[in-house]
C-alpha positions as CSV (number, residue, x, y, z in Angstrom):
1,X,6.2,-6.9,-13.1
2,X,9.1,-4.7,-14.3
3,X,9.7,-2.7,-11.1
4,X,12.3,-0.4,-12.7
5,X,9.7,0.8,-15.2
6,X,7.4,2.1,-12.4
7,X,10.1,3.5,-10.0
8,X,9.2,7.0,-8.9
9,X,5.8,7.0,-10.8
10,X,2.3,7.4,-9.3
11,X,0.4,4.2,-9.4
12,X,-3.1,3.0,-8.4
13,X,-3.5,-0.6,-7.4
14,X,-6.3,-2.7,-5.8
15,X,-6.2,-5.8,-3.6
16,X,-6.7,-7.3,-0.2
17,X,-4.9,-6.0,2.9
18,X,-2.8,-8.4,5.0
19,X,-0.2,-7.8,7.7
20,X,-1.5,-4.4,8.8
21,X,0.7,-2.7,11.4
22,X,-0.1,0.7,12.9
23,X,2.8,2.6,14.5
24,X,4.1,6.1,14.8
25,X,7.0,7.8,13.0
26,X,8.5,10.9,14.5
27,X,5.5,11.1,16.9
28,X,3.0,11.0,14.0
29,X,0.6,8.1,13.4
30,X,1.6,5.8,10.5
31,X,0.8,2.4,9.2
32,X,2.0,-0.2,6.7
33,X,0.4,-3.3,5.2
34,X,0.8,-5.8,2.3
35,X,-1.6,-5.4,-0.6
36,X,-2.1,-8.5,-2.7
37,X,-4.2,-9.8,-5.6
38,X,-3.7,-13.5,-4.8
39,X,-0.6,-13.8,-7.0
40,X,1.6,-10.9,-5.9
41,X,1.9,-8.6,-2.9
42,X,3.5,-5.2,-2.3
43,X,4.2,-3.4,0.9
44,X,2.4,-0.1,1.4
45,X,3.5,2.7,3.8
46,X,1.3,5.7,4.7
47,X,0.9,8.5,7.3
48,X,-2.1,8.8,9.6
49,X,-4.5,6.2,11.0
50,X,-5.3,3.2,8.8
51,X,-8.7,3.7,7.2
52,X,-9.0,-0.1,6.6
53,X,-8.6,-3.3,8.5
54,X,-6.7,-6.5,7.7
55,X,-8.8,-8.6,5.3
56,X,-10.5,-5.5,3.7
57,X,-10.2,-4.9,0.0
58,X,-8.7,-1.5,-0.8
59,X,-7.5,0.7,-3.7
60,X,-4.3,2.6,-3.0
61,X,-2.8,5.5,-4.9
62,X,0.8,6.5,-4.3
63,X,4.4,6.6,-5.4
64,X,6.0,3.3,-6.4
65,X,9.6,3.0,-5.2
66,X,12.3,0.5,-5.5
67,X,15.2,0.7,-3.1
68,X,17.9,-2.0,-2.7
69,X,15.8,-4.5,-4.6
70,X,12.7,-4.0,-2.5
71,X,9.6,-2.5,-4.1
72,X,7.0,-0.6,-2.1
73,X,4.4,2.1,-2.4
74,X,4.2,5.3,-0.3
75,X,0.5,5.9,-0.3
76,X,-1.1,9.3,-0.8
77,X,-4.5,7.7,-0.1
78,X,-6.1,4.3,0.6
79,X,-9.8,3.7,0.0
80,X,-11.6,0.7,1.5
81,X,-14.7,-1.1,0.3
82,X,-16.4,-2.0,-2.9
83,X,-14.3,0.5,-5.0
84,X,-11.3,-1.6,-4.0
85,X,-12.9,-4.7,-5.6
86,X,-11.2,-6.5,-8.6
């Protein structure tokens, strides 16, 4: 993937959730997870409570960002279930 090409753009990707961590940021609930398709994974950050669980398939829409060589997505929404299937 050419990460520079997508930097700052809205993307929609699907895959399976691993490494789900729920936390709080500035007193607000937040979560992060890795989303992968079996070949590649990307870290996803989002506000609120995680709508999915580790192992679930999901589709994520958000802003792709690349900072100091690390690529990630700041999610606007994550949808779990069959619509997240590849």
